[in-house]
C-alpha positions, 0 to 999 in steps of 0.5 A: 372537844374538851374546853380544858387546856389540858387534854384528856387522860390516856394517850392524848395526855401522854403525847402532850407531856412528851411535847412539853418536855421536848419543847422545853429543851428545844426552846433553850436550844433555839435561843442559844444555838446561833451564838453557840455555833459562832462563839464556841464552835467558831463558825462565821454567821454565813457558814452557819446559815449555809450549813443549816440551809443544806441540813434542812434541805436534806431533812425535807428530802428524807421526811417522806421515806422516813414517814413511809417507814413509820407506816410500814414498821409501826409509828411508835417504834419509828418515832422512838428511834428517831427521837433517840437519833435526834438527841444523839445528833444534838449531843454531837454538836457538843464535840464538832469543831469545824464546818464539815463536821457541823454540816454532817451533824446538822444534816443528821439533826434535820433528817431525824427531826423531819422523820420524827415529825412524820412518825409522830403524826402517824402515831397520833392518827393511829391512837386518836379517832379522826374527829379528835385529831385536830383538837389534840393537835391544838392541845399539842400546839398550846403545850409546845408554846408553853414549853418553848417559853420556859425553854427560852427563859432557860436559854436566856440565863445561858446567854446572860452567863455567856460561858462555854459551860452554859452553852454546853449545858443547854445542848445537853438539856436538849439532848436529854429532853429527846431521851425523855421524849422517847421514854414517854412514847414507849408508854403509849400503846403500839400501833401496828404497821400497815400493808401498803398498796403498790402505787407504781411510782414515787408514792405521794408525789403521784398524788397531784391534788395533795401536792397542790394542797401542800404547795398552797399551804406552803404559801400560807406558811411564808408568814412563819418568820414574821415574828422572828425576822420580818417585824423586828427588821421592820420595827428597828433595823429598817432599810434604805429608802426606795421609790416605794418607801421613803422612810427607813424604819418605824418609830416604835421602841425596839422592846416591842419586838419581845412584847409581840413575841410574848403576845403571840406565844401567850395567845396560842397557848390560851386560844388555839384549842378554842379556835380549833373546836369548830373544825371537824371535817374538810368543809369546816377546815377550808372555811377556816383557812379562807377566813384566816386569809382575810384576817392575815390581809387585815393584819398586813394592812395594819402593820403597814400603817405603823410606818412613818407614824408617831411612836405611840401610833406605831405601837398601837398599829403593831399590837393590833396587827399582831393580834390579827396575825396570831388569829390568822395563824391559829385558824390556818394551822387548825384548818391545815391540820385537818386537811393534811390528815383527811386527804391522806390515805389511811395506809400512808399517813406517815408518808403524806405527813412527811411530805406535808411537813416539807412546807414548814421547811420550805417556809423557813428557808424561803420565808426570810428572803421573801419577807425581807424583799417584800417588807424592807424593800417595798414597804406598804406595797410589799405588806399588801402583796403578802396579804393578797397572796395569802388571800389567793392561796387560802381561797384556792385551798377549797377547790384544791381540797375538793379535787383531792377528796374526789381523787381519793374517792376514785382511789377508794373504788380501785382499792376496794376492787383490789381489797384495799383500804379506805382513803378519804372522806368526802368534803362534807362536815 
């Protein structure tokens, strides 16, 4: 793996450029969409939340069949079509006026996004050797954060203007970014579809070891809303005193919310590639996940210290906790990328990535409820429970991955008798 933050020339750099272009539009969309739907479309916050929850529930269901389509028909063409479909869905937001049209457009957006993520992973697997995938994904994650930061700045300008035209301009920018993204994907080499083996059932759902790995990864991903929701509420909003928690909030300044977000984004941009460098197989991936669990537990313990402390002690604890949290995030991300690819059959990468990606959707849906319940209602015990659950899930990942790898070798033997394809490597790095 290269030391550079820029991936090598060829397909890897084209994928990174496509990621950068698209993430700029997405960053602008993320920071303005909620206010656009409430101020311009005229929906209540509760209806916006309900509509998006329904949309991502639908998206999580269609991710697997769309990933299967990418496997069969070819991931590049499928990804291009889904990128165009996503851009069209974003464009439809410009004209929706009402709850039902909003839900329909949001379902189309979430479905196309879920399918695009699965097809993109299948395309990456077809263009890059197994040993280079985690490294490339680290590059793409760094690029994603850079683009989101630029896009968030552009979105901030729209928020400052506060006009309908400014909001419409942001959505148009995001739609165009998907068009450019599709154009860049067309420049990549074509990856042929594969003849898929008949599984005699609902595909990936029959692979119970892989399902367990996905569920454990979902538990680890529950920390995703921490920066956007958990910590901001912990720092500023507070909660009524409970038998577990006698204080209402920390004494840290509210501007720290933005500072911690910048810290996280910058750290991922600079260090994600370096963090992923030593992960080359299943064994190193499970070690990285296990190590990240302990780091996350330490982060949770430090975050808990910030409650009831003096302002500067609280600031120091929150900054140290944020450093530990982003270190855990980068290790867990790199390890899970390796596991998600190495434990998937070679002829069903898109389908399996579509299913593995549902963990992100579930974490985004359930994470806010889990975090607000644990952190705001339970306080310090809630932080420790969150960290403890992370450690348990990270340690369980090793046996689950070994079982999944063993199931893959048995499937290889059966497939070999029938002229099938190779499935998974053994748990050796």
